[in-house]
N, C-alpha and C positions, 0 to 999 in steps of 0.2 A: 297281339301290337298289329296292327295295321295303317301305318302309315303313307300319307300321299302328299304329296306337294303339289297346290295349283296355286295358276298363275292366270293374272287379267293383266289384258293388253290396252294401254291408251294410245290414240291416234287421231293424227286429222285428215282427212279424208280428201283428195285432190278430186277433178273432172275427170279424169283418167283410171279406167279399170283396171286396166294393167298393172297402172304405177301402185295402186292401190293395194293391191294383193300381194304383190311385188314386195312394198313396204310392212304386211301385215304379212309374210313370209319372216322377214327380217326380225321381227320383233317376235314373233314366236318361236325362233331358233332362239333368241337370247332367254326366253323363258326356261328352254328346253336344256340351255345349257346353265342355268343356276339349280335346273334338277326336277323344273315342273313338269309332274304329270298329263298333268290336267291344263288346258291354259282356254281363256277364254277371247274371244274378240267382240268388238261392240258392235252397236245393232247396226244392220243393214250398212256395213263399211265398202263394200264395194263403188259406191256411188257419196258425192256430196246425198244431201238428207233429202230429197226431191218432193217428201211430203210437204214441204215449206209450201208451195206452188201446185195448182191444179190444171197439169198437162193430159190431155189426151194421149198424148203422143206417147210418154211414161209409162203407159200401160204393156209397151214392148218389153219393157224392160224385166217382167216376168218369165220364169222357164221353170222348167220341171229340175228337181235335184238332179238328174239325169244331166240335165244338160247347162247346169250354169257352171259357170266357170273356175268361181269361187270354191264351189263344193267339189268340184274333179280336181281342183289342183292342191285343195289341203286334206282330200284323200292318201295321197301319196305323199304328203309333208309326214301326216300321221305316222304312216307307214314306215316312212323310212324312219323318221325320229322316234316311233314307238310310243307315241303320246295318242290322247284325246284330247280334239277339239270339235268343240259346239261349232256353230257357220251359219250365220243368220244369213239370208237370202230372201229375197222378192220372188214365190211360188208361185204358178202357174198347172191348176190342173181344171183340164179342157171349158169351162167357160170362168172359173172361179181364178183369185188370186187370193193369195194369201200372204202375210210377215209371219216368215217360219223359219225352223232352226233342225238344221240336220246335224245330227250327233255320230259325229268320226271318230269310231274305235280305233284304238291302237296297235290293230292290222289294218286300217284305214278303209274299213268295212262302214256305212253305214246304216246305224242301227235302227236310223226311222227316223221319221221328221215330228215335229212337233209345232203348230199352228196357235198362233198370238190368241188369244180368246176375246182381252179388253183391245178396244180399237178407240184411240181418242179422235175425238175432229173438233180443234181449239184453233184460234188465230196460228196460223202458220204451221198448226202440226194436226194438219188434214188428212189424217189418215183413213180416213174410211171413204175415200174420193176413192183410193185406192186399195184396199183389202176388206176381204170378204172375213168375217170373224171366224175364226178358227173351229174345225168341228172335230177337230182330236180328239178334247178334254186334257185336262193338266194328265202328262205321261213323266215316267219315270223312265233311266234307261240303266241297264245293267253292263257296266265300262268294262275293262280291265283293271281299274284301279277306282272302281265301288260303283254304290248306288247312285245318280245322279238326277235333278230334278232340275228343269230351264225354263224361266219363266221370260217373258220378252217386254221389256221398256214399262209399258204401263199397267202389263200385269203385275210390276212390282209393287205397287201405288194398293192393292188387295189381298186383305190377311189369306183370303177364301183362297188365293192360289197357292201358298209357302204349304199353308197346312193341307191340301187334297196332296199335294206331291208329297209333303212328313208321312202323311196315311197310306203310304203307298211304299213307303220304305227308301223315302230319299236320304242320304247321309249326307250329300253337300250341296247346299242351290245357289243355280248360276241365273246370274240375271245380265243378258248384252242389252245393251241402252242407247239411246240418240236422246237427250237431252238436255236444254241448255238455259238461256233468256224467255224471257216473259214480256214482251214488248207491251201487250195492251194491260197485263196485270201490273205491270211495273212492278215486280217482285223479286227478289233472289230466291228460287226454289231449295235451291242445292241441301243446305243442313236438313229442310224437310223430308226430299228426296232421300238423303241418307237414314234419318230418323226410321223412315217406316221401314226399309229394307233389317236395320237393327232390330226395328221391334220383331222381326220376323222371325231371325235366327236367334232374341232374345224367348221367344215364345213357343218356338218348335225344338230347341237345342241345337241347330244348325247351323255352322257356319254358312256367309254368305258371302258369295263372288260377283261384285258387280262391275263390269267396263264399260267403258263413256270413251266418245269421243272428243277431240277441242276444237278451237277454231272454228270464225267467224265467218260462214254462208251466207251469199248475199243470193236475191233474185230482183233480175233488173225487167222492166218491163217489155210486154214483147203482148202483141196480138193474142198469143195460144193460151198467157195465162191469165186474158183482161188487164193487163198492162197494170198489174201486183207491180210495186214495188219492196221490198222487206229485206233484212235480216238477222239470223238467227245467230249467238255466240254460245258454241257449246263448251260447259263447264269443265269436262271434262271429270276430276276428283271421284276416280276412281276406287275401288276399297275394297277389303277383303277386312270382316268378321270373325270372331272365336262365334261358339256357340252359345254366350251370351250376350251376343250382342255388340262386344268390346272390340273399336278398333285393333287389327293387328297391325294391318298395314295401308297405307293409302297413298295418294300423287295428288299434286294440285294443281288447278284449274288448267295451264299454260303451260304442261310439258307432258314428253311424249315420254312412253316407256313400260315397262312393266313391272306388275309387283308379285311378290313369290310368298305366300304363307303355306308351313305343312304342320296336318292335322294327326293324329293317332284316330281311325275310324273305328277301330273297340272301347278306346278310352268316352269316345263320345257316345258309343252305343251305353254304355252302361253310367253314363250321367243324366241321359234322357229315362233308362227304366229306374234310375233310383229320385229323380225328382218325382217320377208317378204323376207330369202332367198329361199323358197320354191315357194313364187308367183312370185316371178322374175326371173325362170327360164326363160332358152330359149331351151326346148328339140327340136323346129324342126331348129334351128339351130344344132345340136348335133351328126346330121347322121353320121362323120366319125369317131367320136367315137365306133359305132356298124358297121358300116364296109358296110354304106351305103352311097358309094360316089358318087352317083346320083341323090341324091335325094337336094332337092333345096328347097329357099323361096318358090317358085313357085310352087313346087311340095304342098307344105306345105299348102298354101293359096287354093289351090283345095281341098286339104283335107276338108278342115275348110270348104270354102262356096260353095264346089261343083264347077263344070265345065260341063254342060250340055252337050258342043257340042263337048266335048269327052270321051270317054268311061272309065273305071274304070282302063286300064293298056295302058301302052304307048310302044312306039318301040324305039330300038335303033337303033344308024344309020347300023347298018349291017340289021336293018329289021325282028331283034326277039323281040316277045313280051313278056317284064317280067312288073311284077307287083308294083304296090307303094308300101309303107307301112306306116304302122301306128306307130306313135314314140310317147309311153309314156311319 
């Protein structure tokens, strides 16, 4: 039996980085007092969601993991409390900027950074202006309390994110988030948002933990943002599922707080084995998903069993040679 207690933090973000970090710490300590060993904070919680508008001066927010005040601060908190804290931050690397997560282990050590793979570009969620698409690939982190995978917000809408982390041995899936109203589409996406991640839990037999911010954040017109005036209402609704996708804990939209649930990682591992979902995968049939349109069952059979009569690359109809691919 390997029991681990996880928590999701739901909070409102002010215009003060210092106040947001201090308030996040208060909530992290509340979670730890309830027994949480891994505590998830919302996406980009240091500030209001600046991607609602486009302003060149906001590029200056980006820092390395070593420089970022939230990463530095929660490294000390993680070590003091003996807990794991994935920290979302705006990362700078030379000439590129990323929407990233630093996973801080229970001794405060940064186990590494994951950079957001899927970058949205929608009305008032204008992330492509600020973030280079991540180049780390999906990752898992071996923490003191188990192996975890972390996707970031828009990543959570893609089943490939969860499956790639599951195939690398993730035992828990975490999704820090900043999502709210859709002023142009005029729809409430909350239930859809939740169901996507509940499906990831069910199809991978892995619990999902999602942390979102709350509150209305407004943009006032100015020359720097092209005279944009807008508002987003972040709907919170943070939650934790079990390994079948059923909700274990949830918070309402307008309430700050922490959610806590406990899981037996050994029992979850046994369930994944017993259900046979990973045993019965057919990756050789999934070429379309990764854009290998010319891959075929015959190609996969040749990869597995070999084809001594032909070289390892084949010719297209036009006579150009193209390499085959190994499908994981």
